[in-house]
N, C-alpha and C positions, 0 to 999 in steps of 0.2 A: 504492500499500499505504499501510495507516495502520500508527502507531507510536507508542507513548506511552513517554517520554522519565524516565527514573530517573533520582532525584537521586542523585548522589555523596557520601558523607561532607566529603571535602575540595574547596574554592572550583572552580570551572572554572579554568582558566590558560588564559587569553587574549593573543594577541601580538599588536599591531594592523600592517597595514598597510594604510596612506592609509584608505580608506574601509572597509574590511572588518580582520573578524579571523580569523584562526585559531583554531579552536576541536574539541577531541573532546568525543561526547556516546557515551552510552550510555542502546540502547534496545533497547525488547523489542516485537516483533509481535506483532499483537493474534492472533489464533486457533492459532498455535503454541505450545505448549505449549514452555518456555527454550528457544526460540527469539532468543538476542541475537545484539547488534551494537554494536563500538567505529565508528563513524564521522565522520570529518574533512572540515568543513565550512569553505567558503571558501580553498580553496587558492587562490593565483596565478592569474588567467587566463591567461597564458603557460603555466605548468606544466601544470593543468586542460587543458588543451588538446590539448597534447604527451601526456599519458598517456591520452586519450582514441586515440591513433593508436599508441602502445607497449604491447608487452606485457613483465610484468618475470615475470624467476623468482621461484620460493617462497623463494630463497637471499636474492636483492633487497629480497622485502619484508619480509622478518626482521631487514632492518639497517634499511629506513625506519622500520615500522611496528611493532614488536613491542607485542606486550601480554602480562605477564607475569603468577604469581600473586605478587603482594606481601606482608611482611608476615613474612618468615624471616627471625630471628635474625638478626644478625653479617651480612647478605648485601647488598647495594645491588641495588634494585630491576632496576637498569639490566644487571646483570651472570648475572641470573638467565636458564633458557630460553626462550626463547620459544614459546605455547601455536601449535599447527596448528589450521591451520584452512584457510578459503577469503578470500579477498585479492579485492576488486571494486572496478570504475572506474565513478562515472557520473557527471552532468552539474555534482551536487553536490556532488561528492570523494569520498573512500577510503573505503571497510567490511569490515570485516575482520569474517567470520563463524566463530567457533570450532569447532573440530570436537568437542567432546563438551561439555554443557550446561557450566553456568556454576552453582556448587556456594554453596548460602544461607549467608552466613555470612560466604566467602569473601569476601577485596581482592583487585583486581584494577590491575595498572599500565599503561596505555596511555604508547607515547613514539612520540612522531612526530616526526624528524628530517627537518624540509623540505631541510635543507642537501647531506644525504647523498642525498635526491631529486635536487636541482639537480644534483649531481654525476654522477649516472647520464644524467642528462637533459645533460649539457653541449654533447655536440658535435653536439645538436640545436636548441636553443633559444640564444636570445639571455642573455649573461648579467642574473642580475638583483641588485640591491642587495645591499652584503656584510649586510645588517640582514640579512636575508630568509636569504642562506644559510648564517648560522650559528644559523638560528632551532630551537629545538625545542623541541617543550612537552611535557609530562608533567602527566597527571591520575592522582588513583585512585579508585575505583570500588566501592563495599561490597553485594554482593547484600546483602538482609535477612534474616535469620530468619522461617519463615512457619511457624505456629505449628500443624504437621500431625504425625501422628504416624509415626515411622520404617514402612516397609512391611515387611509381613508376606506371605505365600504364603496365597491362597487358595480357588488349584484344584490339581489335575493333574490332567493325562488321559493317557494312558484311566485313569477311575477306576474302573474291576473290580477287583475284588483278584483276577482269576483270571487274567492274562494266557500268549500261545502264548510257546512256544520264540524264535520267530523275530519278535518285538517288532519292533519297526522303532524310535520314539521316545514321548518323555513331551513332553508342556506343561507349562511352568507359569507360573501368574499370580499375575504380586504386583498388592497393594494399593496401589503406588504406581512410579511409577521408580524403575529400580536403576542400578547404577553398570557399564557395559561392562570386560570385558576379563580378572576372574578368576573366571568362574562355575566351572569345572573344579575350581580349589580347595576346590570348598564342597560339594561334590556327590559322595555317597558311597554305593557300591551294597556291602551284607551277604549275606552266605548266610546259614543259619541256623546256624552253628558260628562265627557272628561273627566270619568272615575278610572283610575287604575286598577285594572282584573289582577288579582292576587293569583297566587298556586296553578300558573295556568302552564309555565314550562318543567317539563320533567326536572329533579334535580338528583343528579347521581353522586355527585360529591367529584364526580372524572370528567371535566367535559370532553366532546366529541369532537377533534378535532383533526381535520388532515394530518400526514405527515410532514407538513409544510408550518402547519399554524395560521394557515390562511384561509380556510375553506370549515365555518364552525356550524355543524349541525346541532338544530335546535327543536329539541322535539314538544311536541306536546303532551301533556303525563298523560300518557295511554291511560290508567285507570278511569279517567276523564270522558275518553275519548269512545273506548267499549262499554257498552250497554249492563247492566245487571253488575258491574263490579259496587267496591263500596265507595269509592271516590267519586263513580256516578251519580247513585244514589243519594249523596250526601249532596254534592254540591251541582251534580245535572255538570254540559258540558261546558264548557268556556264559552266556546261560542256560538250567538246567538242567529238564528234566521231574523233575513229582515234588517240586521243591525250594522252599524261602523264603524270599524275601528281602525286607529292607528298605532301600526309598530315602528317605538322609537328605539334608536340607540344612540344615548347622551353620548357627547365627543369626551367623556373623562376619562372613557375605557383610553386605557393605557397599551402602545403597542409593546415587540419584546424591546424596543430602544428605552423605554422609556418614557415617551412622550404621548400625549394626548392625540386622540383621532383631528385631523384637520378639520372636520365640520361633525354635526349629529347629523341622524339619516333618521328621514321619515319614509314608511311605506301605508298606504289609506288603502283599505280595502274592506269588499261589502260580504256579509257574508247569507249563502244560497243554500239551498238543501242542501242535507248529505247526501253524498256521493256510497252507495252500496249494489254498487253495478263493478260486478271485476272483467276488470283490461281485456280484452278478448283480440288477438289475430286476425282472426276471421273478417273483423271491423274495422282492418285497417284498408288505407289505400295504398299501393308504390304506384310510384312514376319512374318507370326505368328510364337510363339515361342512354343516349346516340352511341354508338360505339367508336373510337377514334379519338373520343371528346374526352375532357375532364369533369364532365356535365356530372353534376352531385346524383345519388340515388334521392328519392324522396322519398319520404314513408308520412304518408296524413293519418291522426288519429280524428276520431271524432271526441273526444276529451285531452286534456293536461293530462301527463305521466309525470311520474317524476325524475326531477333534473338528473338526480347522479346515477339513477337505473338507466335512463338513457345512455347516459354518455359511457357506460361502462361495460354495460349489458349484452349488449348487443356488437356485433363482427359480422362480414361480408366472407366471402370464399369463394372459386374460383372452380371454374367444373373437374378441374384436376385436386381440391380440396388445398389447394393455397391460400395463406387469409392473406387478402387485401388491403395492402396500407393506404391508409389515408384520414382524413380530418372530418369529425364529426361537427355538425352546428344545428341548433336550436332553435324555431322559428315560434311565433304566433301563439305566445306563449304555451311554448311548450305541447303546442299539440301537430307539429311538424317537425320530422327528425330527418337531415340530410347527411350522407357521408358523397367528401369527395377522394375522390382516390389521387394518390398520389404523382400516379403514372397515368396516362390514357385506358379508357379501356379498352380491351381487347374485342372485337367479335368474342360473341359464346354467352352460357350461359352460369348464371350467376347462383348464391343462394345466400341468403338475408338470414343468419342463425339466430334466433329469440331466446335467452334464458329464462325460463318461466317465473324466478323469482323478480320479475320486471313488476314495479309498483305504481302504480298511480298514487295522486299526493292526498289521498287519503289513506293506503297504506294496503290497498286490496292488491291483489297480483294476479298472475295467469294462474294460477296453481285454482283462486279462491279470495275469497270475503276475508277482511281484517277483523271485523266484529264479527265474530260467530256466535250464535248465542249461549249463553252459560245455560248447563246443566242437559245440551242436549246434541248428542254423538255424531259424530261428524266424521265420516273416512275420505277426506277428500286425499284426490287422486294426481299424486308431484309426479308432474309430466316432466318427461325426458324435454332437453332444447328444441325448443321448435326452429321451424323454420320457412321462410317465401322466399319461392324461386323468382327471376327477373331473367330476362334477356336485353343485352347491350346487341344493340343492331342497326 
């Protein structure tokens, strides 16, 4: 794996042991945004050999190799709580991967206590010199600020302004990486009387971000959506047919760099009757492209379908079962799916494969309803991958 070293603002601290130097480095992995790691190199051979055969607890690593946020006035770095993350041992030394991205403009102090490590392993290795036992190295690294604007919301799905009473989720897309952990504090739903609706969205304690932290899945509490469940019986659905609501995202939500959003965001929508009809592939309209062009394949649906399902659960193959590469676009409030190939269509027969887990915006999929009757035995048939054939000519 390739790494790019980041030069700290302070000089690297080295302690010599015979012909080696114990060093702390900060590296960023290429191809993985904000994946930083703190690495200790040149650990004495006797300790390195034992480390390769020993599993230490997270609590032990906190005392051996803590990494802390530095720069708090009046607080010694060594007394700051350590950052959480994963510790690994390889042939070159010890590596710490922080759980959360490092922040631009923030400094971090890495402390490696060789003596503490030796003490934990002292029953298993021969004692080493006093100089090594008492060795502690400390290094501070500062992440430079990049000249990029604060994040903003760029899209919200479903994009329609008429949504069903049993709507299951929103998807929020941001222009850059967001800070995790406080989403529901900044998301508000107001009715037409400017009253904020409580207990609307599911709070699991684990926010549903994609791997880049630029897309958040915001689930309505399924207990209120599904009929017959306790939350539904006690509170009813969050949305009322005929009512107009405003989904408001306040600008105090911080991005990954600790900056508020460029502006607040508002989506207004009116609620229509519940959607209790599963999507059916036989109701789709296929408009085939012309051969020797890069015209898009176009699939039209009678109602909006789930944005992420449409982007991820369909693919096209040619008559030799080779997957066709291309890009997907959604039009007309997610009622039209288009696929534009990377190369012109060759004349011949093609197949669009559809995963039966593909959902509409109420969570119904090609296998059946999301809101199945409580207490009724249902034997839903889980279909194999479905397909639609079309001809490029």
